[in-house]
N, C-alpha and C positions, 0 to 999 in steps of 0.2 A: 504494500500500500504506500509506503514512504517513497517508493520510486516513481509512482504515478500521480499521487495526489499531494497538493500543498498542505502544510500543517493547518492553515486557516481556511481550508476548503469550505465552500457554502453551496448547498443545493437549494435553489430557489424553487419552492413548490407552490401549489395553489393556496396553501393554508399558512405556511410559515417558512422561514429559512432554516434548513436542516444542516446540522454539523455532519462531518464525515461519519461519525459513529452512528448517527440517526439514519443517514443515507444507506449505510451498509446493513443496518438492521432491517430496513425496508427491503433491500435486495435479498437478504436472507429469507424474509417472509414470502417473496415471490418464488424463491426456489423451494420453499416448503409447500406452497400451494401447487406449484407446477414443477415437480421433480425432474421432468424431462425437457424443461424449457430450452429452446434454441432461439437465439437472437441472431438474425442475419443482416448485416449492414447492406443496404441497397445503393445508396448515393451518399457521397461526401462533398462538402463545400467548405473551403477554408478562405478566410480573408482576415488579414491582420492577426490578432491574437485569438480569433474565434474559429472553431471547427464545428460544423453541423453535420449530423448524420441522420438520414432517414433509414429506419430499420423495420424489419418484419419479425415478429415474435410468434412462435408456435409452441404449444405445449398441451399437456393433458392435466386437468385439475383433479389430481388424485389425493392431494393433501390439503391441510388447512394452513392458512397464512394470510397476513394482511387483512384479516377480517372476513375472508372467503370460506364458505363451507366446501368440503370435498364433493364435487358433483359427478366426477368421472367423465366429464365432457372435454372434448378437444376445442381449442380456440386458436384462431389466427388473427392477428391484428397488426396495424402499423403504428409507428410513432416517430417522433423527432426528438433528438437530444442535441443541445448546443453546449459546447465546452469553451470556457475561456482559459487559455493556456498561458502561464507566466513562468518564465525561467524553466521551461520544459516540463512543468507539472500542471495538472488540472487544478485551477483555483476556484472556478465557479461552474455551475451546471444548471441548465434549464431543460426540462424534459416534459413532453406531453404525449399521451397515447389515447387511442380510441376506447375509452373506458365504457361507453355506452354499448358499443359492439361487443366488447368482452362480456359484459353482464348479460346481454341478450344471448350470446352463444352458450353461456353457462346455464341458461334457463332461469336466471334470477330476475329477469325483467321480460315483459312481453316483447316479442319480435316486432320489428317495424312492418306495418301493413303496406303491401305494394298494390 
């Protein structure tokens, strides 16, 4: 972790700014909920000290984590993460993903009518 993240790393989330420890705890929760999770980078863009990646995540919700019950269902969704890199280490992160689609695929919300 020390090789990749700055000591004063901040993950800017919808609800608050998370420390590295909080961010890693959330990551652990996703791995608990989706033990077979695979995140595949699709596109990268870099400008100045910012790097953006559009990614696709796939996994099966066989565990509990981050408040999700185990549904046994597979999900596939996209997301975007932006990192600010300073002195070769990630100092800040912004990330967003299609939470609505994930909840619908897990059967935890009604599917969109077409």
